[in-house]
Every structure is written in structure tokens, then in C-alpha cells.
C-alpha positions in Angstrom: -6.2 66.5 55.9 -10.1 66.5 55.0 -8.9 65.9 51.8 -7.0 62.9 52.4 -9.2 61.1 54.7 -12.0 62.1 51.5 -9.9 60.6 49.0 -9.3 57.2 51.2 -13.0 57.1 51.6 -13.2 57.1 48.0 -10.3 54.9 47.0 -11.9 52.4 49.7 -15.4 52.8 48.4 -14.3 52.1 44.9 -12.2 48.6 45.9 -15.2 47.6 47.5 -17.5 48.4 45.1 -15.3 46.9 42.4 -15.1 43.5 44.7 -18.5 43.2 44.7 -19.3 44.2 41.2 -17.1 41.5 40.1 -18.4 39.0 42.5 -21.9 39.8 41.0 -20.5 39.7 37.3 -18.4 36.4 37.9 -21.6 34.1 37.9 -23.4 36.1 35.2 -20.2 35.2 33.1 -20.1 31.5 33.9 -23.8 31.5 33.0 -23.6 33.3 29.9 -20.8 31.1 28.8 -22.6 27.8 29.9 -26.0 28.4 27.9 -24.7 28.0 24.7 -22.3 24.9 25.7 -25.3 23.6 27.1 -27.5 24.2 24.0 -24.8 22.9 21.8 -25.0 20.1 23.9 -29.1 19.5 23.6 -28.9 19.8 19.9 -25.7 17.4 19.5 -27.6 15.0 21.5 -30.8 15.2 19.5 -29.0 15.1 16.3 -26.9 12.2 16.7 -25.9 10.3 13.9 -26.9 6.7 13.1 -24.8 4.2 13.9 -23.3 1.6 11.9 -25.1 1.5 8.4 -24.8 -1.6 6.5 -22.1 -1.1 3.8 -20.8 2.3 4.9 -16.9 2.3 4.8 -16.9 3.2 8.8 -18.3 -0.2 9.7 
């Protein structure tokens, strides 16, 4: 009976630990994914192509 109680408690501890670990990793994963995207956006804004240039094919 004691072994079953220990196994049940170990499983519950693992489930709750995994739950909180996942909740802690999710914001970090979003930050790590969002930081390069934000950096790319800033770079594109600062290195924008000029508008319509006279005699260019795109005008």
C-alpha cells in the first residue's frame, strides 16, 4: 500500500512539475521567437528601399 501511495505521489509531482515547467517555458519560447522577428522588422524599416526613382522600370 505504501508503494502505491509513493508512486501516486511521484506521478502527481511529475505532472504538476511538468505543468508549471511548460507554463514557464512558453513565455520564454515566445520571446525567443519574437525577438528575431522584431529585429528583422526594425532592420527592414531602417533599410527601406527608396520610392519611385525617375526613369526606373517600376514607376
